[in-house]
Residue frames as a rotation matrix with the C-alpha (Angstrom) as fourth column:
MET 1
0.594 0.804 0.005 0.00
0.804 -0.594 0.006 0.01
0.007 0.000 -1.000 0.00
ASP 2
-0.266 -0.714 0.647 1.52
0.632 -0.636 -0.442 3.36
0.728 0.292 0.621 -0.97
THR 3
-0.890 -0.236 -0.390 1.76
0.456 -0.495 -0.740 6.27
-0.018 -0.836 0.548 1.49
SER 4
-0.781 0.619 0.078 -1.29
-0.591 -0.775 0.225 8.18
0.200 0.130 0.971 0.25
ALA 5
-0.013 0.776 -0.630 -3.51
-0.237 0.610 0.756 5.07
0.971 0.159 0.176 0.35
ARG 6
-0.355 -0.197 -0.914 -2.25
0.754 0.518 -0.405 4.24
0.553 -0.832 -0.035 3.85
GLU 7
-0.994 -0.015 -0.104 -2.95
0.071 -0.829 -0.555 7.79
-0.078 -0.560 0.825 5.02
ALA 8
-0.458 0.886 -0.066 -6.48
-0.696 -0.312 0.646 7.71
0.552 0.342 0.760 3.53
ALA 9
0.051 0.448 -0.892 -7.22
0.243 0.861 0.447 4.39
0.969 -0.240 -0.065 5.25
HIS 10
-0.665 -0.362 -0.653 -5.87
0.711 -0.037 -0.703 5.76
0.230 -0.931 0.282 8.53
ARG 11
-0.937 0.329 0.115 -8.01
-0.342 -0.932 -0.120 8.89
0.068 -0.152 0.986 8.25
ALA 12
-0.150 0.924 -0.351 -11.15
-0.492 0.238 0.838 6.86
0.858 0.298 0.419 7.53
ALA 13
-0.054 0.041 -0.998 -10.47
0.648 0.761 -0.004 4.67
0.760 -0.647 -0.068 10.56
SER 14
-0.890 -0.319 -0.325 -9.78
0.454 -0.561 -0.693 7.72
0.038 -0.764 0.644 12.76
ASP 15
-0.721 0.671 0.172 -13.01
-0.594 -0.726 0.346 9.43
0.358 0.147 0.922 11.68
ALA 16
0.110 0.807 -0.580 -14.98
-0.269 0.586 0.764 6.28
0.957 0.072 0.282 12.52
GLU 17
-0.594 -0.375 -0.711 -13.38
0.507 0.511 -0.694 5.61
0.624 -0.773 -0.113 15.94
LEU 18
0.552 0.829 -0.095 -15.57
0.533 -0.262 0.804 6.33
0.642 -0.495 -0.586 18.92
VAL 19
-0.630 -0.737 0.244 -14.43
0.321 -0.534 -0.782 9.30
0.707 -0.415 0.573 21.00
ALA 20
-0.505 0.394 -0.768 -15.62
0.819 -0.063 -0.571 10.77
-0.274 -0.917 -0.291 24.29
TRP 21
-0.263 0.558 0.787 -18.56
0.370 -0.695 0.616 13.18
0.891 0.453 -0.024 23.95
VAL 22
-0.528 -0.006 -0.849 -18.98
0.840 -0.148 -0.521 15.67
-0.123 -0.989 0.084 26.80
ASP 23
0.626 0.747 0.224 -21.02
0.754 -0.653 0.072 18.76
0.200 0.124 -0.972 27.64
ALA 24
0.463 -0.415 0.784 -19.76
0.025 -0.877 -0.479 22.32
0.886 0.241 -0.396 28.19
ASP 25
0.570 -0.263 0.778 -18.82
-0.818 -0.264 0.510 21.39
0.071 -0.928 -0.366 31.78
ASP 26
-0.412 -0.801 -0.434 -16.84
-0.801 0.546 -0.248 18.31
0.436 0.245 -0.866 30.69
ARG 27
-0.171 0.449 0.877 -19.50
-0.625 0.638 -0.449 15.87
-0.762 -0.625 0.171 31.94
PRO 28
-0.957 -0.256 0.136 -19.66
-0.080 0.684 0.725 12.65
-0.278 0.683 -0.676 29.87
LEU 29
-0.051 0.953 -0.297 -22.62
-0.854 -0.196 -0.481 12.30
-0.517 0.230 0.825 27.53
GLY 30
0.796 0.276 0.538 -21.50
-0.023 0.902 -0.430 9.16
-0.604 0.330 0.725 25.69
ALA 31
-0.388 -0.912 0.136 -19.38
0.062 0.121 0.991 8.29
-0.920 0.392 0.010 22.69
LEU 32
0.787 0.583 -0.201 -19.67
-0.122 -0.173 -0.977 9.20
-0.605 0.794 -0.065 19.02
PRO 33
0.378 -0.667 0.643 -17.62
0.925 0.308 -0.224 8.70
-0.048 0.679 0.732 15.87
ARG 34
-0.378 -0.670 -0.639 -15.05
0.620 -0.696 0.363 11.48
-0.688 -0.259 0.678 15.60
ALA 35
-0.895 0.038 0.444 -16.40
0.380 -0.456 0.805 12.74
0.233 0.889 0.394 12.26
GLU 36
0.052 0.998 0.035 -19.96
0.711 -0.062 0.701 12.96
0.701 -0.012 -0.713 13.60
LEU 37
0.213 -0.062 -0.975 -18.80
0.885 -0.410 0.220 14.89
-0.413 -0.910 -0.033 16.68
ARG 38
-0.746 -0.581 -0.326 -17.13
0.373 -0.770 0.518 17.50
-0.552 0.264 0.791 14.45
GLU 39
-0.745 0.487 0.456 -19.97
0.425 -0.181 0.887 17.66
0.514 0.854 -0.072 11.87
ARG 40
0.271 0.945 -0.184 -22.55
0.733 -0.079 0.676 18.30
0.624 -0.318 -0.713 14.60
GLY 41
-0.037 -0.373 0.927 -20.38
-0.218 -0.902 -0.372 20.85
0.975 -0.216 -0.048 16.45
LEU 42
0.910 0.375 -0.177 -20.39
0.047 0.331 0.942 18.80
0.412 -0.866 0.284 19.64
ILE 43
0.384 -0.764 0.518 -17.70
-0.899 -0.437 0.021 18.79
0.210 -0.474 -0.855 22.31
GLY 44
0.704 -0.263 -0.660 -15.11
0.198 0.965 -0.172 16.08
0.682 -0.010 0.731 22.73
ARG 45
0.843 -0.537 0.027 -12.08
-0.138 -0.167 0.976 15.56
-0.520 -0.827 -0.214 24.93
GLY 46
0.753 -0.657 -0.041 -8.48
0.044 0.112 -0.993 16.01
0.657 0.746 0.114 23.84
THR 47
0.728 -0.616 -0.301 -5.03
0.447 0.094 0.890 15.57
-0.520 -0.782 0.343 25.27
PHE 48
0.789 -0.584 0.192 -1.94
-0.220 -0.560 -0.798 17.66
0.574 0.588 -0.571 24.62
ILE 49
0.783 -0.599 -0.170 1.45
0.516 0.472 0.715 16.27
-0.348 -0.647 0.678 25.60
LEU 50
0.801 -0.599 -0.012 4.34
-0.559 -0.741 -0.373 18.75
0.214 0.306 -0.928 25.57
LEU 51
0.829 -0.556 -0.058 7.46
0.558 0.820 0.124 16.62
-0.021 -0.135 0.991 25.05
PHE 52
0.754 -0.655 0.055 10.74
-0.656 -0.754 0.022 18.16
0.027 -0.053 -0.998 26.18
ASN 53
0.449 -0.724 -0.523 14.24
0.302 0.674 -0.674 16.80
0.841 0.144 0.522 25.88
GLY 54
0.370 -0.370 -0.852 16.75
0.929 0.163 0.333 16.91
0.016 -0.915 0.404 28.75
ALA 55
-0.737 -0.669 0.101 17.99
0.673 -0.739 0.011 20.33
0.067 0.076 0.995 27.56
GLY 56
-0.397 0.662 -0.636 14.50
0.309 -0.556 -0.772 21.82
-0.864 -0.503 0.017 27.98
GLN 57
-0.845 0.120 -0.521 13.73
-0.514 -0.450 0.730 22.03
-0.147 0.885 0.441 24.29
LEU 58
-0.016 0.959 0.282 10.20
-0.457 0.243 -0.856 21.34
-0.889 -0.143 0.434 23.09
CYS 59
-0.748 -0.126 0.652 9.37
0.437 0.646 0.626 18.80
-0.500 0.753 -0.428 20.39
VAL 60
0.004 0.747 -0.665 7.46
-0.612 -0.525 -0.592 20.43
-0.791 0.409 0.454 17.52
HIS 61
-0.668 -0.192 0.719 6.20
0.347 0.774 0.530 18.35
-0.658 0.604 -0.450 14.64
ARG 62
-0.648 0.431 -0.628 4.44
-0.733 -0.578 0.359 18.88
-0.208 0.693 0.690 11.36
ARG 63
-0.048 0.775 0.631 1.12
-0.248 0.602 -0.759 17.16
-0.968 -0.193 0.163 10.80
THR 64
-0.726 -0.170 0.667 0.49
0.521 0.498 0.694 15.16
-0.450 0.850 -0.272 7.65
LEU 65
-0.887 0.374 -0.272 -1.57
-0.462 -0.724 0.512 16.71
-0.006 0.579 0.815 4.84
SER 66
-0.526 0.722 -0.450 -4.27
0.132 0.592 0.795 14.04
0.840 0.359 -0.407 5.29
LYS 67
-0.845 0.226 -0.484 -5.31
0.501 0.023 -0.865 15.25
-0.185 -0.974 -0.132 8.77
ALA 68
0.004 0.961 0.275 -8.96
0.966 -0.074 0.246 16.30
0.257 0.265 -0.929 8.99
ILE 69
0.966 0.259 0.021 -8.15
0.246 -0.936 0.253 19.50
0.085 -0.239 -0.967 10.83
TYR 70
0.648 -0.734 -0.203 -5.01
-0.566 -0.643 0.515 21.60
-0.509 -0.219 -0.833 10.61
PRO 71
0.821 -0.360 0.444 -3.42
0.522 0.788 -0.326 19.55
-0.233 0.499 0.835 7.80
GLY 72
0.285 -0.840 0.461 0.28
0.693 -0.152 -0.705 20.33
0.662 0.520 0.539 7.30
TYR 73
0.718 -0.019 0.696 0.31
-0.383 -0.846 0.372 22.65
0.581 -0.534 -0.615 10.37
TRP 74
-0.500 -0.849 -0.171 3.10
-0.080 0.242 -0.967 22.59
0.863 -0.469 -0.189 12.90
ASP 75
0.675 0.721 -0.154 2.10
-0.013 0.220 0.975 21.25
0.737 -0.657 0.158 16.31
VAL 76
-0.177 -0.770 0.613 3.74
-0.732 -0.313 -0.605 21.86
0.658 -0.556 -0.508 19.68
ALA 77
-0.267 0.154 0.951 2.13
-0.821 0.481 -0.308 18.84
-0.506 -0.863 -0.002 21.33
ALA 78
-0.909 0.181 -0.376 1.54
-0.007 0.894 0.447 15.21
0.418 0.409 -0.811 20.68
GLY 79
-0.743 0.654 0.141 -2.03
-0.179 0.008 -0.984 14.27
-0.645 -0.756 0.111 21.40
GLY 80
-0.828 0.529 -0.187 -5.46
-0.115 0.167 0.979 13.75
0.549 0.832 -0.077 20.09
MET 81
0.025 0.964 0.264 -9.00
-0.747 -0.158 0.646 12.81
0.665 -0.213 0.716 20.96
VAL 82
-0.676 -0.102 0.729 -9.78
-0.647 0.556 -0.522 10.83
-0.352 -0.825 -0.443 24.08
GLN 83
-0.687 0.390 -0.613 -11.35
-0.263 0.653 0.710 7.55
0.677 0.649 -0.346 22.96
ALA 84
0.405 0.898 0.176 -14.50
-0.634 0.137 0.762 6.07
0.660 -0.419 0.624 24.42
GLY 85
0.901 0.042 -0.433 -13.74
0.244 0.775 0.583 4.40
0.360 -0.631 0.687 27.74
GLU 86
-0.116 -0.988 -0.101 -10.44
0.794 -0.031 -0.607 6.25
0.597 -0.151 0.788 28.24
ASP 87
0.729 0.180 -0.660 -9.58
0.540 -0.745 0.393 8.91
-0.421 -0.643 -0.640 30.77
TYR 88
0.928 -0.349 -0.130 -7.33
-0.368 -0.804 -0.468 11.82
0.059 0.482 -0.874 29.95
GLY 89
0.195 -0.918 0.345 -4.22
-0.769 0.076 0.635 10.16
-0.609 -0.389 -0.691 31.37
GLU 90
0.101 -0.085 0.991 -4.71
0.318 0.947 0.049 6.91
-0.943 0.310 0.122 29.40
SER 91
0.903 0.265 0.337 -5.24
0.400 -0.240 -0.885 8.92
-0.154 0.934 -0.323 26.23
ALA 92
0.730 -0.672 -0.126 -2.06
-0.672 -0.739 0.047 10.95
-0.125 0.050 -0.991 26.82
VAL 93
-0.052 -0.749 0.661 0.05
-0.411 0.619 0.669 7.80
-0.910 -0.236 -0.340 27.27
ARG 94
0.296 0.248 0.922 -1.43
0.616 0.689 -0.383 6.22
-0.730 0.681 0.052 24.12
GLU 95
0.985 0.151 0.089 -1.05
0.165 -0.632 -0.757 9.36
-0.058 0.760 -0.648 21.96
LEU 96
0.476 -0.875 -0.085 2.56
-0.780 -0.465 0.419 9.99
-0.407 -0.133 -0.904 22.97
ALA 97
-0.179 -0.498 0.848 3.43
-0.077 0.867 0.493 6.39
-0.981 0.023 -0.194 22.10
GLU 98
0.460 0.467 0.755 1.52
0.670 0.376 -0.640 6.41
-0.583 0.800 -0.140 18.81
GLU 99
0.996 0.071 0.045 2.65
0.083 -0.755 -0.651 9.75
-0.013 0.652 -0.758 17.40
LEU 100
0.547 -0.831 0.106 6.22
-0.781 -0.551 -0.294 10.03
0.303 0.078 -0.950 18.64
GLY 101
0.403 -0.361 -0.841 7.13
0.056 0.927 -0.371 6.50
0.913 0.102 0.394 19.83
ILE 102
-0.564 -0.620 0.545 7.81
-0.488 -0.283 -0.826 7.64
0.666 -0.732 -0.143 23.39
THR 103
0.536 0.696 -0.478 6.89
-0.021 0.577 0.817 5.15
0.844 -0.427 0.323 26.12
GLY 104
0.336 -0.364 -0.869 7.72
0.831 0.549 0.091 4.51
0.443 -0.753 0.487 29.74
VAL 105
-0.729 -0.550 0.407 8.07
0.323 -0.801 -0.503 8.18
0.603 -0.235 0.762 30.73
ALA 106
-0.462 0.555 -0.692 6.34
0.756 -0.162 -0.634 10.01
-0.464 -0.816 -0.345 33.56
LEU 107
-0.345 0.454 0.821 3.54
0.530 -0.628 0.570 12.30
0.775 0.632 -0.024 32.46
ARG 108
-0.756 0.095 -0.648 2.63
0.543 -0.463 -0.701 15.31
-0.366 -0.881 0.298 34.54
GLU 109
0.083 0.861 0.503 -0.83
0.940 -0.236 0.248 16.94
0.332 0.452 -0.828 34.18
HIS 110
-0.876 -0.448 -0.179 -0.97
0.478 -0.855 -0.201 20.76
-0.063 -0.262 0.963 34.14
GLY 111
-0.516 0.746 -0.421 -4.68
-0.157 -0.565 -0.810 21.46
-0.842 -0.352 0.409 34.08
ARG 112
-0.380 0.536 0.754 -7.57
0.888 0.438 0.137 21.59
-0.257 0.722 -0.642 31.67
PHE 113
-0.626 0.263 -0.734 -9.22
-0.249 -0.960 -0.131 24.20
-0.739 0.101 0.666 29.50
PHE 114
0.292 0.789 0.540 -12.05
0.517 0.345 -0.783 24.52
-0.805 0.508 -0.307 27.01
PHE 115
-0.811 -0.509 -0.287 -11.08
-0.032 -0.451 0.892 25.25
-0.584 0.733 0.349 23.40
ASP 116
0.126 0.966 0.224 -13.94
0.484 0.137 -0.864 26.43
-0.866 0.217 -0.451 21.19
GLN 117
-0.699 -0.179 -0.692 -13.69
-0.525 -0.528 0.668 26.90
-0.485 0.830 0.275 17.44
PRO 118
0.188 0.919 -0.346 -16.45
-0.948 0.078 -0.308 25.95
-0.257 0.386 0.886 14.97
ASP 119
0.523 0.015 -0.852 -14.63
-0.535 0.784 -0.315 22.85
0.664 0.620 0.418 13.74
ASN 120
-0.251 -0.703 -0.665 -12.81
0.315 0.591 -0.743 21.96
0.915 -0.396 0.073 16.94
ARG 121
0.289 0.432 0.854 -14.61
-0.723 -0.486 0.490 22.03
0.627 -0.760 0.172 20.28
LEU 122
0.127 -0.410 -0.903 -12.68
0.314 0.880 -0.356 20.31
0.941 -0.238 0.240 23.01
TRP 123
0.921 -0.150 0.360 -12.09
-0.385 -0.207 0.899 19.96
-0.061 -0.967 -0.248 26.69
CYS 124
0.493 -0.833 -0.252 -8.32
-0.127 0.217 -0.968 19.74
0.861 0.509 0.001 26.79
ALA 125
0.940 -0.339 -0.034 -5.94
0.116 0.226 0.967 18.24
-0.320 -0.913 0.252 29.31
VAL 126
0.617 -0.786 -0.040 -2.34
-0.551 -0.395 -0.735 19.49
0.562 0.475 -0.677 29.20
PHE 127
0.906 -0.420 0.054 0.50
0.268 0.666 0.696 17.11
-0.328 -0.616 0.716 30.08
SER 128
0.500 -0.828 -0.254 4.28
-0.838 -0.390 -0.381 17.29
0.216 0.403 -0.889 29.89
ALA 129
0.912 -0.365 0.186 7.01
0.289 0.895 0.339 14.66
-0.290 -0.255 0.922 29.68
VAL 130
0.382 -0.879 -0.285 10.80
-0.876 -0.443 0.192 14.67
-0.295 0.176 -0.939 29.39
SER 131
0.709 -0.205 0.675 12.65
0.251 0.967 0.030 12.16
-0.659 0.149 0.737 27.22
ASP 132
0.022 -0.759 -0.651 15.89
-0.813 -0.392 0.430 11.95
-0.581 0.520 -0.626 25.27
ALA 133
-0.133 -0.007 0.991 14.85
0.298 0.953 0.046 8.68
-0.945 0.301 -0.125 23.61
PRO 134
-0.978 -0.199 -0.061 14.89
-0.008 -0.253 0.967 8.67
-0.208 0.947 0.246 19.81
LEU 135
-0.164 0.951 -0.262 11.58
-0.691 -0.301 -0.658 9.68
-0.704 0.073 0.706 18.23
VAL 136
-0.869 0.087 0.487 9.70
0.382 0.743 0.549 7.12
-0.314 0.663 -0.679 16.18
LEU 137
-0.675 0.582 -0.453 7.27
-0.597 -0.792 -0.129 9.12
-0.434 0.183 0.882 14.08
GLN 138
-0.146 0.723 0.675 3.89
0.413 0.664 -0.623 7.70
-0.899 0.187 -0.395 13.08
PRO 139
-0.896 -0.390 0.213 3.91
0.337 -0.282 0.898 8.21
-0.290 0.877 0.384 9.29
GLU 140
-0.234 0.891 0.389 0.13
0.859 0.002 0.512 8.64
0.455 0.454 -0.766 9.03
GLU 141
0.677 0.539 -0.501 0.22
0.734 -0.553 0.395 11.50
-0.064 -0.635 -0.770 11.58
VAL 142
0.638 -0.553 -0.536 3.63
-0.031 -0.714 0.700 13.17
-0.770 -0.430 -0.472 11.52
LEU 143
0.954 -0.283 0.101 5.75
0.100 -0.018 -0.995 14.39
0.284 0.959 0.011 8.63
GLU 144
-0.068 -0.996 0.063 8.77
0.359 -0.083 -0.930 15.64
0.931 -0.041 0.363 10.55
ALA 145
0.912 0.319 -0.258 9.79
0.347 -0.267 0.899 16.67
0.218 -0.909 -0.354 14.07
ARG 146
-0.139 -0.960 0.244 12.49
0.406 -0.280 -0.870 18.71
0.903 -0.022 0.428 15.76
PHE 147
0.315 0.156 -0.936 13.31
0.947 -0.117 0.299 20.19
-0.062 -0.981 -0.184 19.18
VAL 148
-0.218 -0.306 0.927 13.35
0.352 -0.910 -0.218 23.97
0.910 0.279 0.306 19.74
PRO 149
-0.969 -0.023 -0.244 13.20
0.234 -0.383 -0.894 26.29
-0.073 -0.924 0.376 22.75
PRO 150
-0.200 0.979 -0.028 9.51
0.916 0.176 -0.361 26.82
-0.349 -0.098 -0.932 23.65
GLN 151
0.137 0.244 -0.960 9.71
0.069 -0.969 -0.237 30.57
-0.988 -0.034 -0.149 23.02
GLU 152
-0.814 -0.458 -0.358 11.03
-0.332 -0.139 0.933 29.89
-0.477 0.878 -0.039 19.51
ALA 153
-0.704 0.642 0.303 7.93
0.709 0.624 0.328 27.82
0.022 0.446 -0.895 18.72
LEU 154
0.201 0.813 -0.546 5.74
0.718 -0.501 -0.482 30.72
-0.666 -0.295 -0.685 19.89
ARG 155
-0.194 -0.347 -0.918 7.68
-0.335 -0.856 0.394 33.14
-0.922 0.384 0.050 17.65
GLU 156
-0.971 -0.213 0.106 7.45
0.003 0.432 0.902 30.78
-0.238 0.876 -0.419 14.67
ALA 157
-0.329 0.932 0.150 3.68
0.825 0.361 -0.436 30.69
-0.460 -0.019 -0.888 15.10
PHE 158
0.250 0.374 -0.893 3.59
-0.052 -0.916 -0.398 34.23
-0.967 0.146 -0.210 13.69
GLU 159
-0.300 -0.518 -0.801 5.32
-0.824 -0.283 0.491 33.07
-0.481 0.807 -0.342 10.48
ARG 160
-0.873 0.005 -0.488 4.14
-0.268 0.831 0.487 29.49
0.408 0.556 -0.725 9.93
PRO 161
0.175 0.983 0.055 0.82
-0.650 0.073 0.757 27.79
0.740 -0.168 0.652 10.46
TYR 162
-0.925 -0.377 -0.035 0.68
-0.198 0.559 -0.805 26.25
0.323 -0.738 -0.592 13.95
CYS 163
-0.240 0.857 -0.456 -2.25
0.617 0.497 0.610 24.40
0.749 -0.135 -0.648 15.54
PRO 164
-0.219 0.191 0.957 -4.14
-0.424 -0.902 0.083 26.97
0.879 -0.388 0.278 17.62
ASP 165
0.812 0.584 -0.019 -5.36
-0.259 0.389 0.884 24.43
0.523 -0.713 0.466 20.19
SER 166
0.528 -0.677 -0.513 -1.87
0.808 0.587 0.056 23.11
0.263 -0.444 0.857 21.07
LEU 167
-0.399 -0.616 0.679 -0.50
0.336 -0.787 -0.517 26.69
0.853 0.022 0.521 21.08
GLU 168
0.289 0.587 0.757 -3.07
-0.568 -0.531 0.629 27.51
0.771 -0.611 0.180 23.72
ALA 169
0.918 -0.018 -0.396 -1.97
0.272 0.754 0.597 24.44
0.288 -0.656 0.697 25.69
LEU 170
-0.027 -0.998 -0.050 1.66
0.866 0.001 -0.500 25.63
0.499 -0.057 0.864 25.52
ARG 171
-0.302 -0.064 0.951 0.75
-0.126 -0.986 -0.106 29.18
0.945 -0.152 0.290 26.57
ARG 172
0.712 0.618 0.334 -1.18
-0.439 0.021 0.898 27.86
0.548 -0.786 0.286 29.51
TYR 173
0.677 -0.557 -0.481 1.72
0.681 0.722 0.122 25.60
0.280 -0.410 0.868 30.47
LEU 174
-0.364 -0.892 0.268 4.08
0.741 -0.452 -0.497 28.57
0.564 0.017 0.826 30.32
GLY 175
-0.198 0.352 -0.915 1.65
0.868 -0.371 -0.331 30.66
-0.456 -0.859 -0.232 32.41
MET 176
-0.957 -0.273 0.095 0.95
0.282 -0.803 0.526 33.16
-0.068 0.530 0.845 29.65
LEU 177
-0.386 0.881 0.274 -2.83
0.101 -0.255 0.962 33.11
0.917 0.399 0.009 29.86
């Protein structure tokens, strides 16, 4: 299977997976397919994992062009939708392993916030981790990755497209909001 066919199959599977559906106060309402949640403008749960190396640099990565939202954008956090039956912590562990290949590290939670845009309504949990292990990028999700000082990522966001939800997670982590 070539790369574009593999990405299309991954996207179709992702859109069909059941994700947590919550109300405006983050109370569970059930589970819905990811695509239906977005189409109906309902609220889901998401995790954002800020991965730092031992030197304090932040991992930023570029999303594949097949992503349903923010395709090709730079992202300051690994993460994604909380699946049905998962809590925020379980989702964070899974997403960090899937997207960047990082496992067996301590995750620290830094709070939650509501992100509200027409195509992306989420209750978000912010986590951080530190690892110097080699990254193993998930080809269906991540085109490239690099480590930069966190402030450099914030500056780059004025020149390149960056995911607004993960930028908000980073700003909150840094105490800027």
